[in-house]
N, C-alpha and C positions, 0 to 999 in steps of 0.2 A: 626655347631659343635654339636655333640651329647651331650645331657644333662645327667648328672650322679648324683648320690648321694654320697657325700663324708663325712666321719667321721673324724674330726680333732683330732689329738692326741698331736702333739708338734709343736711349732713355735718359732722362734727366737724373743726375745723381741725387737731388733732393727727393725725388719720387722714390727712388730705390731705398734711400734711408728711411723714409716714412713707412714704406711697406715692410721693410725688414724689422723696424722697431715694433710695429704692430704685432707681428707673429712672434718676435723674440719675447715680448712681454707675456703673450699667451703661453709660450713654451716655459718661461721661468715659473709661471704659476702652475701649469698642468703637466709639463713634460721635462722637468729639469734633468732627468736621467738620460734623456736622448742626446745630451752632449757627448756621451761616450758610445753612441750607436755604432760607430765604425769598429770599436773595440769589442763591444758585447755582442753585436749581431754579425757584421760582415766577417771580421777577423776570426771570431769563434766558429762561424760556419766553415770557413776555409780550414781551420785547424781540425775540425771534426772530420771533414772530407779526407784530410791527410791521414788522420788516425785510422780511418776505415780503409783507405786505399793509399798506402804510403809509397807505392811505386812512383807516384807523382809528387812533386815537391809542394810545399806550402805556397811558394811563388806561383806555381802553375795553377793551383786551385783558386788563388786570388784572381788570376787571369781568366780562368773559366767562369767564375761568378760574374766578372765584368763583361765577358763575351755574351753571357746569357741575359744581361740586364735590359737591353732596349725593349721598349714596348711591353713590359711586364710589371706587375706589382712586386714588391720585395718578397711577399709570401710565395708567389709563383717562381720568382728568381731563385729563392732558396730551395723550393721543392724540386726544381729542375736540376739544380746543382747537386743535391743529395741523390737524386735518381741517376744522374750521369756518373756520380761517384760509385754507385752500386753496379751499374751496367758495365763500366770500364774495368771492373775487376776481372772480367773475361775479355777476350780479344774482340773488341768491336771497333772498327775503324772506318765506318761509313755512315753518312747521315741518314740514309734510308732505314737501316736497321735500328738506329737510335730513335728515329721518328716512330717507327712501328712498335717500339718497346715502351712508348708512353709519353715521350717528350713531344707532344702534338701541337702545342700552342706557340711554337717559336718559328721565326723565319729560318729557312735552311742556312742562311748566311751565318746566323748566330751559332748554329751547330758546327758549321765548317770552321769557323774561327776557334771554337772550343777545342775541336780535334786538332787544329794546327798548334794550339798552345800545348796540348798534351803530347804532341808528336815531336816537340823540340828535343833534339839530342842533347846529352848532358853538356857538351862543350859549347852549346849555343843557348843554354838556359840562363838568359840574361833579361833584366828588365827591359832593355832597349828593344830586344826582339819581340817581347810580348806587346810592347807599346806599338811596334810596327804592325803587328797582327790586329790590334784593336783599331788603330788608325782613325781615331775620332776624339775630340776634346772631352766629351762627356764620359765615355767609357774609359778613357785613359786616366782621367782624374779619379774616377770611381775605383779603378785598380790601385792607384797609388795611395788614395785615402784608406783603402781597406788593408793594404799590405803594411803601410806605415801609419797606424792610427794615432801614434803619439807625437808625430812631428809634422811640421807644416809642409803640405804637398798640394796646395791650391784647393779649390772646391769643385764639387760636382754640380753643374747647372743642368737640371733636367726639365721636363715639361712642367712639373709642379712648381719649380722655381720660376719659370717664365710666367706662370699664372699668378704667382705672388707679386712679381714686379708689375704685371699688367693685369689687374683683376677683371678687366673687361673681356679678357679672352675666355671663350667658352669652347673648350676643345684642347687640342694639343698645341704646344708651343716649342719652338726650337730656336737656336741661335746660329747666326752666321759665325764663321771662325773669327772674324774681326770683332763682332759683337761679343762673342764669348770672352775674348781677351779683355775687352773694355769693361764688361760687367764684372769679370773676375777681379780686376784691379780695384774697382770700387768696393766690391764685397770683401776682399781681403783687408782693405783699409778699415772698414767698419768692424770686422772681426778683431783686428788688433786693438782698436779703441775699446772694445769690450773685454779685452784680456783673454780672447779665445783663439784657437786655431781656426782657420777659415772653414774647414770641414766640420768642426764642432758646431759652429754657428749654423752652418748649412743644415746639419742633421737636426738641430733643435727646431728651426723654423719650418723645415720639411715636415717634421712630425706634427707640428701645430697646424700646418696647412692640411695635411692628409687626414688627421684624426679629429681636428676641430675641438670645440669645447665639449668636454665630457657631459653626457646627460646625467642629471641628478638621479640617484638611486631611488627607486620606488619601493618604499617599505610596505610590506603587506602584514596585516595583523589578523590573527584568527579570532573572530568575535564570538566563537562558539566554545571558548575555553570554559571549563567548569571551575 
């Protein structure tokens, strides 16, 4: 089946609920620990970057991780953040040098935004200024979810989430700004009903969608035992 890019505009709330419940039940069974993904993965990665390269704040490293997130898997996102952390210990302030140093799978815009976050002067080191650099609902929520993993900051709706809501999509999915707000309101309400922060629920069903049902372990027996 040919992959396409779909922009989501409207969807029935009952459909969203049905799809969320399906993946939530999978997550409860197979990935309950993913509820704390933003604490154990995102926030811990930012803390590690800050410990390696403390000339930039934790807030900035959370911003960088968010800048690097579009069109990559989390594994690549993390890899590039750690590489950028190492490279910026020396004076590197242009995208071309960074690209030639190994961060080759990113759009140059992602790198420019990352450098803009790292270049913020101390008196302008505010969440609002990082959000202006990110300038997109998905990456902005990703940043807030990662920096504040213990409080409600909305949810990150990426392509995987679009595929959850509309399983017929084969390929990438995105949201218009109006649709993002509409979907988020519904999703936040479902999360509250389940006693979760919205990004906790999002992380759980994201993991269930991306990793699926674990394959059973194949046990091998040595029949030549004496």
